[in-house]
DSSP file (Angstrom, degrees, kcal/mol; ACC not computed):
  #  RESIDUE AA STRUCTURE BP1 BP2  ACC     N-H-->O    O-->H-N    N-H-->O    O-->H-N    TCO  KAPPA ALPHA  PHI   PSI    X-CA   Y-CA   Z-CA
    1    1 A M              0   0    0      0, 0.0     2,-0.4     0, 0.0     0, 0.0   0.000 360.0 360.0 360.0 125.9   70.8  173.6  102.5
    2    2 A T        -     0   0    0      2,-0.0     2,-0.4     0, 0.0     0, 0.0  -0.762 360.0-151.4 -99.4 145.3   73.1  172.1  105.0
    3    3 A S        -     0   0    0     -2,-0.4     2,-0.5     2,-0.0     0, 0.0  -0.923   3.7-147.8-113.9 140.5   76.1  170.1  104.1
    4    4 A T        -     0   0    0     -2,-0.4     2,-0.4     0, 0.0    -2,-0.0  -0.911  19.3-129.2-105.5 132.4   77.6  167.4  106.2
    5    5 A K        -     0   0    0     -2,-0.5     3,-0.1     1,-0.1    -2,-0.0  -0.646  19.7-127.2 -82.8 129.9   81.4  167.0  106.0
    6    6 A E        -     0   0    0     -2,-0.4     2,-0.1     1,-0.1     3,-0.1  -0.481  33.8-102.0 -71.1 144.4   82.6  163.5  105.3
    7    7 A P        -     0   0    0      0, 0.0     2,-0.2     0, 0.0    -1,-0.1  -0.408  41.8-105.5 -66.8 144.4   85.1  162.2  107.8
    8    8 A E        -     0   0    0     -2,-0.1     2,-0.4    -3,-0.1    -3,-0.0  -0.475  31.1-137.9 -70.1 137.4   88.6  162.4  106.6
    9    9 A M        -     0   0    0     -2,-0.2     2,-0.4    -3,-0.1    -1,-0.1  -0.805  14.6-125.2 -96.5 136.7   90.1  159.0  105.6
   10   10 A V        -     0   0    0     -2,-0.4     3,-0.0     1,-0.1    -1,-0.0  -0.648  23.7-121.8 -79.3 130.8   93.6  158.3  106.6
   11   11 A N    >   -     0   0    0     -2,-0.4     3,-1.8     1,-0.2    -1,-0.1  -0.624  14.9-151.3 -73.3 117.7   95.7  157.3  103.7
   12   12 A P  T 3  S+     0   0    0      0, 0.0    41,-3.2     0, 0.0    -1,-0.2   0.664  94.5  57.2 -68.5 -13.2   97.1  153.8  104.5
   13   13 A T  T 3  S+     0   0    0     39,-0.2    41,-0.1     2,-0.1    39,-0.1   0.450  79.4 103.2 -95.4  -0.3  100.2  154.5  102.4
   14   14 A T  S <  S-     0   0    0     -3,-1.8    39,-0.1    39,-0.1     2,-0.1  -0.733  77.7-124.4 -81.3 119.0  101.2  157.5  104.4
   15   15 A P        -     0   0    0      0, 0.0    -2,-0.1     0, 0.0    40,-0.1  -0.358  14.0-121.6 -67.9 142.0  104.0  156.5  106.6
   16   16 A D    >>  -     0   0    0     38,-0.5     4,-1.9     1,-0.1     3,-0.5  -0.708  15.8-145.7 -78.4 119.7  103.7  157.0  110.3
   17   17 A P  H 3> S+     0   0    0      0, 0.0     4,-2.2     0, 0.0    -1,-0.1   0.769  98.2  59.4 -64.2 -22.4  106.7  159.2  111.4
   18   18 A R  H 3> S+     0   0    0      2,-0.2     4,-2.0     1,-0.2     5,-0.2   0.913 105.9  47.3 -72.2 -39.8  106.9  157.4  114.7
   19   19 A V  H <> S+     0   0    0     -3,-0.5     4,-2.8     2,-0.2     5,-0.2   0.903 112.1  50.3 -63.2 -42.0  107.5  154.1  112.9
   20   20 A Q  H  X S+     0   0    0     -4,-1.9     4,-3.0     1,-0.2     5,-0.2   0.908 109.3  51.2 -63.4 -42.5  110.1  155.7  110.7
   21   21 A L  H  X S+     0   0    0     -4,-2.2     4,-2.0     2,-0.2    -1,-0.2   0.896 112.1  46.7 -61.1 -42.0  111.9  157.2  113.7
   22   22 A I  H  X S+     0   0    0     -4,-2.0     4,-2.4     2,-0.2    -2,-0.2   0.933 114.6  45.8 -67.6 -46.0  112.0  153.8  115.4
   23   23 A L  H  X S+     0   0    0     -4,-2.8     4,-3.0     1,-0.2     5,-0.3   0.911 111.7  51.8 -63.1 -42.1  113.2  152.0  112.3
   24   24 A D  H  X>S+     0   0    0     -4,-3.0     4,-1.8    -5,-0.2     5,-0.6   0.893 111.4  48.9 -62.2 -37.5  115.8  154.7  111.6
   25   25 A T  I  X>S+     0   0    0     -4,-2.0     5,-1.9    -5,-0.2     4,-1.4   0.920 113.4  46.4 -66.5 -43.2  117.1  154.3  115.2
   26   26 A I  I  <5S+     0   0    0     -4,-2.4     6,-0.2     1,-0.2    -2,-0.2   0.929 124.0  30.8 -64.2 -46.3  117.3  150.6  115.0
   27   27 A F  I  <5S+     0   0    0     -4,-3.0    -1,-0.2    -5,-0.2    -2,-0.2   0.640 133.0  26.6 -92.7 -11.5  119.0  150.4  111.6
   28   28 A G  I  <5S+     0   0    0     -4,-1.8    -3,-0.2    -5,-0.3    -2,-0.2   0.711 126.8  22.7-121.8 -24.3  121.0  153.6  111.8
   29   29 A H  I  <<S+     0   0    0     -4,-1.4     2,-0.3    -5,-0.6    -3,-0.2   0.620  95.1  84.3-124.7 -16.8  121.9  154.7  115.3
   30   30 A M      < -     0   0    0     -5,-1.9     2,-1.3    -6,-0.2    44,-0.0  -0.658  68.9-128.4 -99.0 150.5  121.7  151.8  117.7
   31   31 A R        +     0   0    0     -2,-0.3     2,-0.3    -3,-0.0    -4,-0.1  -0.741  54.7 144.9 -88.0  88.6  124.3  149.3  118.6
   32   32 A I        -     0   0    0     -2,-1.3    38,-0.0    -6,-0.2     2,-0.0  -0.863  53.8 -88.4-124.8 161.7  122.3  146.2  118.2
   33   33 A S     >  -     0   0    0     -2,-0.3     4,-1.8     1,-0.1     3,-0.4  -0.322  27.2-126.6 -69.3 150.0  123.3  142.8  116.9
   34   34 A Q  H  > S+     0   0    0      1,-0.2     4,-3.1     2,-0.2     5,-0.2   0.852 111.1  60.7 -60.8 -35.5  123.1  142.0  113.2
   35   35 A S  H  > S+     0   0    0      1,-0.2     4,-2.3     2,-0.2    -1,-0.2   0.875 103.8  49.2 -62.9 -35.4  120.9  139.0  114.1
   36   36 A Q  H  > S+     0   0    0     -3,-0.4     4,-2.1     2,-0.2    -1,-0.2   0.927 113.3  46.2 -68.9 -42.8  118.3  141.3  115.7
   37   37 A R  H  X S+     0   0    0     -4,-1.8     4,-2.8     1,-0.2    -2,-0.2   0.930 113.3  50.2 -63.6 -44.4  118.3  143.5  112.6
   38   38 A D  H  X S+     0   0    0     -4,-3.1     4,-3.0     1,-0.2    -1,-0.2   0.910 109.5  50.7 -59.7 -42.4  118.1  140.5  110.3
   39   39 A A  H  X S+     0   0    0     -4,-2.3     4,-2.2     2,-0.2    -1,-0.2   0.890 111.9  46.7 -63.9 -39.1  115.2  139.1  112.3
   40   40 A L  H  X S+     0   0    0     -4,-2.1     4,-2.7     2,-0.2    -2,-0.2   0.914 112.4  50.3 -67.3 -43.8  113.3  142.3  112.1
   41   41 A T  H  X S+     0   0    0     -4,-2.8     4,-2.7     2,-0.2     5,-0.2   0.935 111.1  49.3 -58.8 -48.2  114.0  142.6  108.3
   42   42 A D  H  X S+     0   0    0     -4,-3.0     4,-2.6     1,-0.2     5,-0.2   0.917 111.1  49.2 -57.9 -45.8  112.8  139.1  107.8
   43   43 A W  H  X S+     0   0    0     -4,-2.2     4,-2.2    -5,-0.2     5,-0.5   0.922 111.4  49.4 -62.4 -43.6  109.6  139.7  109.7
   44   44 A L  H  X S+     0   0    0     -4,-2.7     4,-1.8     1,-0.2    -2,-0.2   0.941 116.3  41.9 -59.5 -48.4  108.9  142.9  107.7
   45   45 A L  H  < S+     0   0    0     -4,-2.7    -1,-0.2     1,-0.2    -2,-0.2   0.855 119.2  43.6 -69.0 -33.6  109.5  141.3  104.4
   46   46 A D  H  < S+     0   0    0     -4,-2.6    -1,-0.2    -5,-0.2    -2,-0.2   0.769 127.6  21.9 -83.9 -25.9  107.6  138.1  105.3
   47   47 A T  H  < S+     0   0    0     -4,-2.2    -3,-0.2    -5,-0.2    -2,-0.2   0.655  99.5  81.7-119.3 -18.5  104.5  139.5  107.0
   48   48 A Q  S  < S-     0   0    0     -4,-1.8     2,-0.1    -5,-0.5     6,-0.1  -0.759  75.1-117.8-102.9 136.8  103.9  143.1  106.1
   49   49 A P    >   -     0   0    0      0, 0.0     3,-0.6     0, 0.0    -2,-0.1  -0.385  12.1-143.4 -67.3 146.0  102.1  144.2  102.9
   50   50 A R  T 3  S+     0   0    0      1,-0.2     4,-0.1    -2,-0.1    -2,-0.0   0.553  95.4  61.4 -87.8  -5.5  104.1  146.2  100.6
   51   51 A T  T 3  S+     0   0    0      2,-0.1     2,-0.3     0, 0.0    -1,-0.2   0.458 102.9  52.3 -97.6  -2.8  101.1  148.4   99.6
   52   52 A A  S <  S-     0   0    0     -3,-0.6   -39,-0.2   -39,-0.1     2,-0.2  -0.945  86.4-105.8-133.5 154.4  100.4  149.8  103.1
   53   53 A S        -     0   0    0    -41,-3.2     2,-0.2    -2,-0.3   -39,-0.1  -0.472  42.9 -99.7 -78.7 150.7  102.5  151.6  105.7
   54   54 A L        -     0   0    0     -2,-0.2   -38,-0.5   -41,-0.1     2,-0.3  -0.499  38.0-131.0 -68.5 131.9  103.6  149.7  108.8
   55   55 A E     >  -     0   0    0     -2,-0.2     4,-2.1     1,-0.1     3,-0.3  -0.641   9.2-128.8 -88.5 144.0  101.4  150.6  111.7
   56   56 A I  H  > S+     0   0    0     -2,-0.3     4,-2.6     1,-0.2     5,-0.2   0.877 107.4  53.4 -60.9 -38.1  103.0  151.5  115.0
   57   57 A G  H  > S+     0   0    0      2,-0.2     4,-2.0     1,-0.2    -1,-0.2   0.868 107.6  50.7 -66.9 -33.8  100.9  149.0  117.0
   58   58 A V  H  > S+     0   0    0     -3,-0.3     4,-2.2     2,-0.2    -2,-0.2   0.935 112.4  46.4 -65.9 -47.4  101.9  146.2  114.8
   59   59 A L  H  X S+     0   0    0     -4,-2.1     4,-2.4     1,-0.2    -2,-0.2   0.906 114.4  46.9 -62.3 -44.5  105.6  147.0  115.1
   60   60 A L  H  X S+     0   0    0     -4,-2.6     4,-2.6     2,-0.2    -1,-0.2   0.863 110.6  52.4 -68.6 -35.7  105.5  147.4  118.9
   61   61 A S  H  X S+     0   0    0     -4,-2.0     4,-2.1    -5,-0.2     5,-0.3   0.917 110.6  48.3 -63.3 -45.3  103.5  144.2  119.3
   62   62 A Y  H  X>S+     0   0    0     -4,-2.2     4,-3.6     2,-0.2     5,-0.9   0.961 113.2  47.2 -58.1 -52.6  106.2  142.4  117.2
   63   63 A L  H  X5S+     0   0    0     -4,-2.4     4,-1.0     1,-0.2     8,-0.4   0.893 112.6  49.9 -60.0 -40.9  109.0  143.9  119.3
   64   64 A A  H  <5S+     0   0    0     -4,-2.6    -1,-0.2     1,-0.2    -2,-0.2   0.874 122.3  31.1 -65.9 -36.1  107.2  143.1  122.6
   65   65 A T  H  <5S+     0   0    0     -4,-2.1    -2,-0.2    -5,-0.2    -3,-0.2   0.854 133.6  24.2 -90.9 -38.2  106.6  139.5  121.7
   66   66 A Q  H  <5S+     0   0    0     -4,-3.6    -3,-0.2    -5,-0.3    -2,-0.1   0.727 133.1  24.6-105.4 -26.8  109.6  138.6  119.5
   67   67 A Q     X< +     0   0    0     -4,-1.0     4,-2.1    -5,-0.9     3,-0.5  -0.350  61.6 154.6-138.8  59.6  112.4  140.9  120.4
   68   68 A P  H  > S+     0   0    0      0, 0.0     4,-2.0     0, 0.0     5,-0.1   0.806  76.7  57.9 -62.1 -28.3  111.8  142.2  124.0
   69   69 A D  H  > S+     0   0    0      2,-0.2     4,-2.1     1,-0.2     5,-0.1   0.905 107.9  46.8 -66.7 -40.3  115.6  142.9  124.4
   70   70 A L  H  > S+     0   0    0     -3,-0.5     4,-2.3     2,-0.2    -1,-0.2   0.901 110.7  51.6 -68.5 -39.9  115.5  145.2  121.5
   71   71 A L  H  X S+     0   0    0     -4,-2.1     4,-2.2    -8,-0.4    -2,-0.2   0.883 108.6  52.7 -64.4 -36.7  112.4  146.9  122.8
   72   72 A K  H  X S+     0   0    0     -4,-2.0     4,-1.1     2,-0.2    -2,-0.2   0.921 108.3  49.7 -60.9 -46.5  114.2  147.4  126.1
   73   73 A Q  H  X S+     0   0    0     -4,-2.1     4,-0.7     1,-0.2     3,-0.3   0.893 110.0  51.4 -61.5 -39.4  117.1  149.0  124.3
   74   74 A L  H >< S+     0   0    0     -4,-2.3     3,-1.3     1,-0.2     6,-0.3   0.919 103.8  57.7 -63.4 -42.2  114.7  151.4  122.5
   75   75 A K  H 3< S+     0   0    0     -4,-2.2    -1,-0.2     1,-0.3    -2,-0.2   0.788 109.7  45.8 -60.7 -27.2  113.0  152.4  125.7
   76   76 A A  H 3< S+     0   0    0     -4,-1.1     2,-0.5    -3,-0.3    -1,-0.3   0.577  89.0 102.6 -90.7  -9.3  116.4  153.6  127.0
   77   77 A N    XX  -     0   0    0     -3,-1.3     4,-1.8    -4,-0.7     3,-1.0  -0.620  63.9-147.7 -81.4 122.9  117.4  155.4  123.8
   78   78 A W  T 34 S+     0   0    0     -2,-0.5     4,-0.4     1,-0.2    -1,-0.1   0.753  92.3  63.9 -62.2 -24.7  117.0  159.2  124.1
   79   79 A R  T 34 S+     0   0    0      1,-0.2    -1,-0.2     2,-0.1     4,-0.2   0.826 122.5  14.8 -69.2 -31.5  116.1  159.6  120.4
   80   80 A V  T <> S+     0   0    0     -3,-1.0     4,-3.4    -6,-0.3     5,-0.3   0.433  93.1 105.1-123.7  -0.1  112.9  157.6  120.7
   81   81 A K  H  X S+     0   0    0     -4,-1.8     4,-2.5     1,-0.2     5,-0.2   0.901  87.4  40.5 -52.7 -49.9  112.2  157.3  124.3
   82   82 A E  H  > S+     0   0    0     -4,-0.4     4,-2.3     2,-0.2     5,-0.3   0.931 117.9  47.4 -68.7 -45.5  109.3  159.8  124.4
   83   83 A T  H  > S+     0   0    0      1,-0.2     4,-2.2     2,-0.2    -2,-0.2   0.926 114.5  47.7 -59.0 -45.6  107.8  158.7  121.2
   84   84 A L  H  X S+     0   0    0     -4,-3.4     4,-2.7     2,-0.2     5,-0.2   0.897 109.8  52.1 -64.6 -43.2  108.0  155.1  122.2
   85   85 A T  H  X S+     0   0    0     -4,-2.5     4,-2.1    -5,-0.3    -1,-0.2   0.930 113.3  43.2 -59.1 -48.3  106.5  155.7  125.6
   86   86 A S  H  X S+     0   0    0     -4,-2.3     4,-2.1     2,-0.2    -1,-0.2   0.881 114.5  50.4 -69.2 -37.1  103.5  157.5  124.2
   87   87 A A  H  X S+     0   0    0     -4,-2.2     4,-2.2    -5,-0.3     5,-0.4   0.914 111.0  48.8 -67.8 -40.5  103.0  155.0  121.4
   88   88 A L  H  X>S+     0   0    0     -4,-2.7     4,-2.2     1,-0.2     6,-2.0   0.911 111.0  51.4 -62.2 -41.9  103.2  152.1  123.8
   89   89 A A  H  <5S+     0   0    0     -4,-2.1     4,-0.4     4,-0.3    -1,-0.2   0.898 115.6  40.5 -59.6 -41.7  100.7  153.8  126.1
   90   90 A S  H  <5S+     0   0    0     -4,-2.1    -1,-0.2    -5,-0.1    -2,-0.2   0.752 127.7  28.1 -82.7 -23.6   98.2  154.3  123.3
   91   91 A T  H  <5S+     0   0    0     -4,-2.2    -3,-0.2    -5,-0.2    -2,-0.2   0.802 133.8  21.5-107.7 -35.6   98.6  151.0  121.4
   92   92 A L  T  <5S-     0   0    0     -4,-2.2    -3,-0.2    -5,-0.4    -2,-0.1   0.414 102.2-108.7-114.9   0.0   99.6  148.4  123.9
   93   93 A G      <       0   0    0     -5,-0.8    -4,-0.3    -4,-0.4    -3,-0.1   0.748 360.0 360.0  75.2  26.3   98.4  149.9  127.2
   94   94 A G              0   0    0     -6,-2.0    -5,-0.3    -7,-0.1    -1,-0.2   0.409 360.0 360.0 117.2 360.0  101.9  150.6  128.5
């Protein structure tokens, strides 16, 4: 009797460590304006479901379209540069 293994399902409530690193950098380590932080916070509260983790592609898309200056600052930050570069390449095509 052969058994077929079911594909593993990703838990939507498991936080992506890349998202957490980027948010920690924005809110804890970067010198960015309070208005940029407030805009990101408002967007998170207004648009993201509270029952699921924020997806890296959704965050990067928001930053690219709504806060390109902040995204530029992140690209130059040594804490997240490598993580951000690979995430951008895999989610937004660069």
